[in-house]
FILUMZA-361228 format. One record per residue (C-alpha): x, y negated, z negated. Coordinates in nm, 3 decimals. Example, Ala and Ser with C-alpha at 12.3 -4.5 7.8 and 13.67 -1.06 7.14 Angstrom:
LOZA      c1      c2      c3
LOZA   1.230   0.450  -0.780
LOZA   1.367   0.106  -0.714
***
This chain:
LOZA      c1      c2      c3
LOZA   2.779  -1.717   2.248
LOZA   2.795  -1.365   2.107
LOZA   2.573  -1.087   2.239
LOZA   2.319  -0.893   2.033
LOZA   2.253  -0.531   2.127
LOZA   2.011  -0.265   2.004
LOZA   2.199   0.050   1.902
LOZA   1.915   0.239   1.734
LOZA   1.534   0.225   1.751
LOZA   1.281   0.460   1.596
LOZA   0.917   0.469   1.498
LOZA   0.673   0.674   1.299
LOZA   0.383   0.848   1.466
LOZA   0.083   0.615   1.457
LOZA  -0.199   0.739   1.238
LOZA  -0.563   0.643   1.255
LOZA  -0.694   0.426   0.975
LOZA  -0.804   0.668   0.701
LOZA  -0.635   0.944   0.898
LOZA  -0.322   1.157   0.870
LOZA  -0.095   0.885   0.721
LOZA  -0.358   0.721   0.497
LOZA  -0.207   0.852   0.174
LOZA   0.143   0.719   0.251
LOZA   0.215   0.373   0.105
LOZA   0.324   0.114   0.361
LOZA   0.668   0.064   0.211
LOZA   0.735   0.438   0.234
LOZA   0.653   0.437   0.605
LOZA   0.887   0.140   0.647
LOZA   1.162   0.303   0.444
LOZA   1.145   0.620   0.654
LOZA   1.219   0.438   0.979
LOZA   1.484   0.210   0.828
LOZA   1.666   0.509   0.679
LOZA   1.656   0.700   1.009
LOZA   1.751   0.401   1.225
LOZA   2.061   0.338   1.013
LOZA   2.147   0.708   0.994
LOZA   2.147   0.742   1.372
LOZA   2.415   0.475   1.406
LOZA   2.649   0.632   1.154
LOZA   2.755   0.287   1.033
LOZA   2.839   0.211   0.672
LOZA   2.518   0.060   0.522
LOZA   2.737  -0.190   0.336
LOZA   2.792  -0.360   0.673
LOZA   2.425  -0.454   0.708
LOZA   2.386  -0.830   0.668
LOZA   2.006  -0.842   0.632
LOZA   1.683  -0.650   0.668
LOZA   1.417  -0.852   0.851
LOZA   1.086  -0.674   0.820
LOZA   0.726  -0.759   0.904
LOZA   0.399  -0.695   0.722
LOZA   0.059  -0.865   0.707
LOZA  -0.200  -0.694   0.492
LOZA  -0.030  -0.475   0.232
LOZA  -0.018  -0.741  -0.035
LOZA   0.051  -0.500  -0.320
LOZA   0.416  -0.541  -0.215
LOZA   0.590  -0.875  -0.259
LOZA   0.853  -0.913   0.014
LOZA   0.817  -0.595   0.213
LOZA   1.163  -0.645   0.364
LOZA   1.340  -0.616   0.032
LOZA   1.115  -0.334  -0.090
LOZA   1.176  -0.129   0.224
LOZA   1.552  -0.182   0.206
LOZA   1.564  -0.058  -0.152
LOZA   1.328   0.234  -0.090
LOZA   1.540   0.339   0.209
LOZA   1.842   0.369  -0.021
LOZA   2.038   0.080   0.129
LOZA   2.297  -0.077  -0.103
LOZA   2.164  -0.323  -0.360
LOZA   2.381  -0.587  -0.192
LOZA   2.174  -0.573   0.130
LOZA   1.903  -0.844   0.122
LOZA   1.560  -0.835   0.283
LOZA   1.302  -1.083   0.408
LOZA   0.944  -1.048   0.533
LOZA   0.794  -1.211   0.844
LOZA   0.432  -1.278   0.941
LOZA   0.350  -1.389   1.292
LOZA   0.049  -1.161   1.290
LOZA   0.062  -0.885   1.554
LOZA   0.395  -1.003   1.700
LOZA   0.570  -1.013   1.362
LOZA   0.815  -0.724   1.410
LOZA   0.894  -0.840   1.764
LOZA   0.985  -1.169   1.599
LOZA   1.198  -0.974   1.352
LOZA   1.397  -0.844   1.648
LOZA   1.431  -1.193   1.792
LOZA   1.531  -1.360   1.466
LOZA   1.781  -1.085   1.391
LOZA   1.935  -1.116   1.737
LOZA   1.957  -1.493   1.699
LOZA   2.155  -1.455   1.375
LOZA   2.401  -1.230   1.554
LOZA   2.427  -1.449   1.864
LOZA   2.494  -1.758   1.652
LOZA   2.758  -1.584   1.443
LOZA   2.575  -1.574   1.112
LOZA   2.549  -1.194   1.105
LOZA   2.699  -0.886   1.266
LOZA   2.450  -0.611   1.176
LOZA   2.075  -0.658   1.125
LOZA   1.803  -0.405   1.057
LOZA   1.470  -0.531   1.192
LOZA   1.123  -0.383   1.207
LOZA   0.777  -0.381   1.059
LOZA   0.502  -0.176   0.904
LOZA   0.128  -0.182   0.854
LOZA  -0.108   0.052   0.676
LOZA  -0.463  -0.045   0.763
LOZA  -0.572   0.248   0.548
LOZA  -0.419   0.085   0.241
LOZA  -0.500  -0.282   0.297
LOZA  -0.550  -0.470  -0.026
LOZA  -0.866  -0.675  -0.083
LOZA  -0.788  -1.044  -0.138
LOZA  -1.018  -1.217  -0.386
LOZA  -1.095  -1.584  -0.439
LOZA  -0.972  -1.725  -0.766
LOZA  -1.231  -1.880  -0.997
LOZA  -1.190  -2.249  -1.071
LOZA  -1.289  -2.181  -1.431
LOZA  -1.061  -2.032  -1.694
LOZA  -1.326  -1.769  -1.752
LOZA  -1.635  -1.702  -1.546
LOZA  -1.911  -1.447  -1.587
LOZA  -1.959  -1.461  -1.209
LOZA  -1.748  -1.195  -1.036
LOZA  -1.495  -1.318  -0.778
LOZA  -1.574  -1.316  -0.409
LOZA  -1.371  -1.154  -0.137
LOZA  -1.158  -1.417   0.037
LOZA  -1.232  -1.500   0.400
LOZA  -0.896  -1.463   0.571
LOZA  -0.840  -1.731   0.834
LOZA  -0.606  -1.737   1.132
LOZA  -0.727  -2.083   1.246
LOZA  -0.925  -2.372   1.097
LOZA  -1.302  -2.351   1.117
LOZA  -1.326  -2.669   1.323
LOZA  -1.099  -2.520   1.592
LOZA  -1.239  -2.170   1.597
LOZA  -1.223  -1.917   1.314
LOZA  -1.359  -1.616   1.502
LOZA  -1.284  -1.247   1.462
LOZA  -1.043  -1.087   1.706
LOZA  -1.316  -0.886   1.879
LOZA  -1.506  -1.202   1.958
LOZA  -1.194  -1.351   2.120
LOZA  -1.189  -1.049   2.351
LOZA  -1.556  -1.104   2.435
LOZA  -1.474  -1.468   2.511
LOZA  -1.204  -1.361   2.757
LOZA  -1.427  -1.101   2.921
LOZA  -1.693  -1.365   2.975
LOZA  -1.445  -1.622   3.104
LOZA  -1.298  -1.382   3.360
LOZA  -1.622  -1.201   3.442
LOZA  -1.492  -0.858   3.343
LOZA  -1.745  -0.575   3.343
LOZA  -1.777  -0.303   3.084
LOZA  -1.662  -0.050   3.343
LOZA  -1.342  -0.246   3.414
LOZA  -1.253  -0.247   3.046
LOZA  -1.331   0.120   2.998
LOZA  -1.132   0.218   3.307
LOZA  -0.828   0.037   3.167
LOZA  -0.865   0.219   2.836
LOZA  -0.887   0.555   3.015
LOZA  -0.566   0.469   3.200
LOZA  -0.390   0.410   2.866
LOZA  -0.500   0.745   2.725
LOZA  -0.405   0.929   3.044
LOZA  -0.056   0.779   3.051
LOZA   0.002   0.844   2.681
LOZA  -0.116   1.204   2.719
LOZA   0.120   1.256   3.013
LOZA   0.408   1.109   2.811
LOZA   0.341   1.362   2.536
LOZA   0.336   1.649   2.783
LOZA   0.674   1.534   2.915
LOZA   0.819   1.497   2.562
LOZA   0.896   1.130   2.617
LOZA   0.814   1.032   2.258
LOZA   1.002   1.314   2.086
LOZA   1.334   1.136   2.029
LOZA   1.184   0.809   1.913
LOZA   0.940   0.947   1.655
LOZA   1.043   1.009   1.293
LOZA   0.811   1.279   1.151
LOZA   0.649   1.182   0.822
LOZA   0.598   1.433   0.542
LOZA   0.254   1.393   0.388
LOZA   0.163   1.559   0.060
LOZA  -0.168   1.744   0.044
LOZA  -0.403   1.781  -0.249
LOZA  -0.399   2.154  -0.198
LOZA  -0.125   2.353  -0.035
LOZA   0.214   2.251   0.101
LOZA   0.295   1.914   0.255
LOZA   0.246   1.872   0.628
LOZA   0.465   1.699   0.883
LOZA   0.292   1.438   1.099
LOZA   0.480   1.393   1.425
LOZA   0.220   1.286   1.680
LOZA   0.019   0.971   1.745
LOZA  -0.327   1.049   1.621
LOZA  -0.552   0.842   1.848
LOZA  -0.442   0.968   2.190
LOZA  -0.723   1.152   2.367
LOZA  -0.640   1.358   2.675
LOZA  -1.013   1.400   2.741
LOZA  -1.094   1.029   2.737
LOZA  -1.318   0.936   3.031
LOZA  -1.528   0.645   3.152
LOZA  -1.836   0.857   3.088
LOZA  -1.741   0.924   2.726
LOZA  -1.655   0.558   2.663
LOZA  -1.981   0.445   2.823
LOZA  -2.170   0.605   2.533
LOZA  -2.021   0.362   2.280
LOZA  -2.215   0.058   2.168
LOZA  -2.076  -0.297   2.187
LOZA  -1.877  -0.359   1.871
LOZA  -1.901  -0.733   1.823
LOZA  -2.205  -0.874   2.003
LOZA  -2.532  -0.703   2.094
LOZA  -2.496  -0.756   2.469
LOZA  -2.115  -0.753   2.480
LOZA  -1.867  -0.541   2.674
LOZA  -1.603  -0.494   2.404
LOZA  -1.633  -0.160   2.223
LOZA  -1.427   0.055   1.990
LOZA  -1.320   0.250   2.299
LOZA  -1.168  -0.046   2.485
LOZA  -1.016  -0.201   2.172
LOZA  -0.703  -0.085   1.990
LOZA  -0.790   0.122   1.683
LOZA  -0.700   0.023   1.328
LOZA  -0.383   0.217   1.249
LOZA  -0.097   0.305   1.016
LOZA   0.264   0.306   1.132
LOZA   0.610   0.153   1.131
LOZA   0.916   0.097   1.345
LOZA   1.275  -0.014   1.290
LOZA   1.588  -0.089   1.488
LOZA   1.953  -0.168   1.426
LOZA   2.090  -0.473   1.606
LOZA   2.466  -0.535   1.627
LOZA   2.715  -0.776   1.771
LOZA   2.821  -0.620   2.098
LOZA   3.198  -0.598   2.052
LOZA   3.152  -0.434   1.712
LOZA   2.908  -0.181   1.856
LOZA   3.150  -0.098   2.137
LOZA   3.440  -0.067   1.896
LOZA   3.236   0.179   1.690
LOZA   3.161   0.383   2.003
LOZA   2.785   0.332   1.970
LOZA   2.552   0.369   2.264
LOZA   2.395   0.039   2.364
LOZA   2.026   0.103   2.421
LOZA   1.945  -0.252   2.534
LOZA   2.077  -0.606   2.524
LOZA   1.866  -0.888   2.379
LOZA   1.846  -1.164   2.643
LOZA   1.553  -1.395   2.572
LOZA   1.266  -1.493   2.346
LOZA   0.976  -1.733   2.362
LOZA   0.670  -1.816   2.156
LOZA   0.378  -2.035   2.265
LOZA   0.043  -2.150   2.132
LOZA  -0.298  -2.109   2.297
LOZA  -0.660  -2.169   2.199
LOZA  -0.740  -1.940   1.901
LOZA  -1.080  -1.864   2.058
LOZA  -0.899  -1.682   2.341
LOZA  -0.592  -1.574   2.148
LOZA  -0.548  -1.271   2.376
LOZA  -0.418  -1.498   2.653
LOZA  -0.107  -1.576   2.447
LOZA   0.126  -1.354   2.656
LOZA   0.055  -1.569   2.962
LOZA   0.192  -1.886   2.802
LOZA   0.479  -1.708   2.628
LOZA   0.588  -1.517   2.940
LOZA   0.571  -1.824   3.163
LOZA   0.794  -1.998   2.911
LOZA   1.033  -1.702   2.902
LOZA   1.060  -1.693   3.281
LOZA   1.151  -2.062   3.288
LOZA   1.412  -2.013   3.016
LOZA   1.580  -1.717   3.184
LOZA   1.536  -1.817   3.548
LOZA   1.380  -1.480   3.625
LOZA   1.069  -1.420   3.833
LOZA   0.788  -1.180   3.751
LOZA   0.905  -0.938   4.021
LOZA   1.248  -0.923   3.854
LOZA   1.093  -0.742   3.558
LOZA   1.104  -0.364   3.600
LOZA   0.910  -0.274   3.286
LOZA   0.634  -0.457   3.097
LOZA   0.538  -0.341   2.747
LOZA   0.222  -0.541   2.690
LOZA   0.049  -0.486   2.359
LOZA  -0.302  -0.366   2.441
LOZA  -0.494  -0.532   2.160
LOZA  -0.806  -0.525   2.378
LOZA  -0.861  -0.416   2.736
LOZA  -1.013  -0.755   2.818
LOZA  -0.711  -0.957   2.720
LOZA  -0.469  -0.703   2.868
LOZA  -0.633  -0.715   3.211
LOZA  -0.645  -1.096   3.200
LOZA  -0.275  -1.119   3.116
LOZA  -0.177  -0.869   3.384
LOZA  -0.373  -1.061   3.646
LOZA  -0.264  -1.413   3.548
LOZA   0.104  -1.326   3.504
LOZA   0.103  -1.112   3.818
LOZA   0.243  -0.797   3.660
LOZA   0.250  -0.500   3.901
LOZA   0.022  -0.254   3.724
LOZA   0.252   0.042   3.793
LOZA   0.520  -0.130   3.581
LOZA   0.292  -0.194   3.283
LOZA   0.290   0.044   2.984
LOZA   0.391   0.354   3.183
LOZA   0.363   0.567   2.868
LOZA   0.030   0.426   2.755
LOZA  -0.043   0.138   2.523
LOZA  -0.213   0.048   2.198
LOZA  -0.560   0.133   2.327
LOZA  -0.449   0.497   2.312
LOZA  -0.155   0.500   2.073
LOZA  -0.292   0.262   1.810
LOZA  -0.190  -0.080   1.685
LOZA  -0.052  -0.097   1.330
LOZA  -0.034  -0.479   1.341
LOZA   0.306  -0.586   1.202
LOZA   0.458  -0.252   1.296
LOZA   0.367  -0.262   1.663
LOZA   0.644  -0.492   1.785
LOZA   0.908  -0.251   1.660
LOZA   0.711   0.044   1.794
LOZA   0.694  -0.114   2.140
LOZA   1.065  -0.189   2.122
LOZA   1.138   0.179   2.056
LOZA   0.912   0.276   2.347
LOZA   1.088   0.024   2.570
LOZA   1.448   0.121   2.501
LOZA   1.376   0.492   2.539
LOZA   1.197   0.433   2.868
LOZA   1.499   0.230   2.982
LOZA   1.722   0.524   2.896
LOZA   1.494   0.767   3.077
LOZA   1.453   0.557   3.392
LOZA   1.783   0.426   3.527
LOZA   1.597   0.198   3.769
LOZA   1.489  -0.027   3.481
LOZA   1.726  -0.320   3.433
LOZA   1.497  -0.588   3.291
LOZA   1.212  -0.527   3.044
LOZA   0.969  -0.767   2.878
LOZA   0.773  -0.694   2.560
LOZA   0.479  -0.929   2.507
LOZA   0.212  -0.984   2.243
LOZA  -0.099  -1.185   2.183
LOZA  -0.126  -1.322   1.830
LOZA  -0.421  -1.396   1.602
LOZA  -0.458  -1.771   1.555
LOZA  -0.379  -1.835   1.920
LOZA  -0.015  -1.757   2.000
LOZA   0.192  -1.545   2.232
LOZA   0.541  -1.396   2.194
LOZA   0.761  -1.244   2.466
LOZA   1.109  -1.091   2.449
LOZA   1.345  -0.997   2.733
LOZA   1.570  -0.692   2.705
LOZA   1.818  -0.584   2.970
LOZA   2.022  -0.272   3.037
LOZA   2.344  -0.473   3.037
***
């Protein structure tokens, strides 16, 4: 079987919903990272076999993958497809692209994802009548059938906190850790090379360049988070402070067949080695990484202690702590540069963003040989991917 390697990985800064990137259409964010990821490789864009891109909520664009490819200036001959496995969608784009290469159906794939929570479209129910004087209703978007458990994502985090007996303080302490690590990473310049600055036009005055994740707070503390009210239930422990914020952002990577990458003299940032997806109860969807990672370990023959770096998407502190405990991840190996609680979580873009974080951390820290990226998924799923140095 052929080997698939990552030769380029970039991301935008992550903006707060209605924040610094709110005026930038989703496909423009996606195009910016695709253009830069391809540029960094120096390859002829005609060699790209497909663009596999993820998006969930920006329904004003039909087939985000094709739209992003065209907006990025790739040749008309390069096709594009869009994936939706909720929050893990762009991690799946990486996996599906690598599988095409490993099976011999492609040599060069651009994969990634984008989400603009600021510019989400409002889905409406369609009237059953040809004409109705009654205005349409907003559609109730489901990730699972009502009879199984159609609950909002915050409630799933409350369900996990109750199941595991987590206190409000535990959740807030984990969120503070994320902000502290992300702040330290900024001070060390660890994100500089992976971030593609985005030019944002202003109503008055010149355009500005956004080059920093907007939600990171160096002054975040347990005391400051303790002032926030429960976000989903009156007596709950899940708050805006220990949940990932709604966000805008994108990420992209170039995946190549190994011998072609070596022949072109390209630096191999990481090798794709494994992928698994698993289903769990939608009412506790945040536990998805446990099932997916257990499956991945069985497939690869690795043990938890063999993994040097864990990039776990921090959708909520409650589900993150539960996954860390049940999988047995050493905390010092988890999200060393902060996670989504601090950096933000632009849904379909986050898998590619975490991939960029992972490969750059692997380059920075020569002790990292094996890395796992793992996501929980709305509707009750988990996805995990294994990357190695060689």
